[in-house]
N, C-alpha and C positions, 0 to 999 in steps of 0.2 A: 314611715317608709312603706310604699306599696309596690309590689312586683307581681309579674305574671308567673305562671308555673315554669316557664322557660328561663326565668331570670333569678332563680333561687340562689345561684352562685354569687350574686351581687350582695347577698345578705351577709354581714359579718358574723363570725362565730362568737356570738355574745348571748347573754341571758336576756329573756324578755317574754312578752306576751304577744300572741298572734291571733288573727282572725282570718279564717278561710272563707272565700267568696265563690259563688257560682258565676257563670258567664253573664248573668243579668245583674251582677254586683250585689246579690242578696247574701247576707252573712249566714253561713251554715254551721260554723264551729269556732269556738274560742278555746285556746289552750295556753299553757306556759311551757317554757323550755329552758334548759341550761345551755343548749347550743341550738339557736334558732335555725341556722342553715341545715344542720343534720335532721332536726325534727320536721321541718317543712319539706325537705327532700323526701323523707319517709312518708309523709302524708300524700304528696303528689304522686309518688310511685306506688302507693297502696300497700305499704308495709306496716300499717298501724291497726289498732282495734276498730277503726271505722273504714277499713279498706274497701268495703262494699260500695262506698260513696266516693271513692277517689276520682272516678271519672267526672264528677260534678265540680271538683276543685279547679278553678281557672286562675285565681289570683289570691294574694294575701296581703294583709297589712300587719306591720310589726311595731311594737313599742319596746325600746331597749330599757331594761330595768335590772340592775344587779341585785337589789334587795328582794329576798324571797317573799317576805310579808307583803311588800308593795305589789309584787307580781300576782300574788294570790288575791289581793284586794281588787286590782285591775281586772283580773279574770272574772271574779264574781260580779263586779259591776257591769262588765261588758255582757256577760251571759244574761243577766237580769234585764239589761237595757235593750240589747239586740234580740233577745228571745231566740237564740240560735238553736235550731231543731236537733242537731246532732249531739248537743250537750245533754239532752234529755233522754238519750237512749239508756237502757239498762246495761251499762258497762260494755256496750257494743255487741252484746250477745243477742239481744232482741233486735233483729234487723227490720226496720220499718221503712216504708216509703216516705220520702220527704213530705212533710206537711200533714201526715196522717197520724192521728193520735192512737193510743192503744184502744182496741175494741172495748166497749163498756164492760164486758164480762171479765176482761183481763186487767183493766186499769187499776182496780183496788189492790191487787197483789203486787203491783209495781210502785206503790206510793211509799213515801217516806214513813218510817216508824215513829218519828218524833210526835209527841203529844204535848200540846200547849198547856199552860197552867189552868186554863178554863175547861180543859178536857177535850177540846176539839183537835182532831189529827191534822198534821201538815198535809197539804194537797199537792206538793211537788213530787215529781218522779224520783225514785230512789236509784242510787248507784249500787254496785255489787255488795257493799257493806250494809245495805238496808236503809241508808239515810241519804237525803238529797244533798246537793252542793251547799245548801244553806246550813244544814244541821249535821255536818260531817264529823261531829265529835269535837269541834273546837270550843264549844261552850259559849260562843258569842252569838247574840241574837242577830237576825237578819237586819233589823233596823240599825243596830250598831255597826254592822259590817258595811251597810250601804252609806251611812254617814261617813265612816272612815274612807270608803272608796271615793265618794264625791269630793271630800276635802283633799285627799291625797292627789286625786286626778287634777283638781283645780290648781294645787300648789305646783305640781311637776309639769303642767302643760299650759301655764299662763304666761 
């Protein structure tokens, strides 16, 4: 289901995953919600951690999903597939211009703390807990999560 910022009231009060788009239909942010209508209303009105970008949000697409694990898998899959820039902010505290990465002198301190078995560090940007969306403490590798997401997405949307 896709709606504009003026049509949020058409979205049922259900659990699911959402993607926020700008006026050129470029995906900016992916999230999950227990109540999609309330969460999207908050985003469009600028009442969330990414409020500095609310003026960019023109439409959204939603996927209804009651199961929390499936919502998390869809969210991870969409973030990695769409490369939504606002999902890579440091918990919303570091306000960046859209499409502009961290300056080289600051990039290292915002990277994930996870270190792979071969000793190389993860290169994803970290959330406030110091780990990226892939290594957020759930103990599942990125490859395993991506396999689960693709399989689940294929089963539920075919």
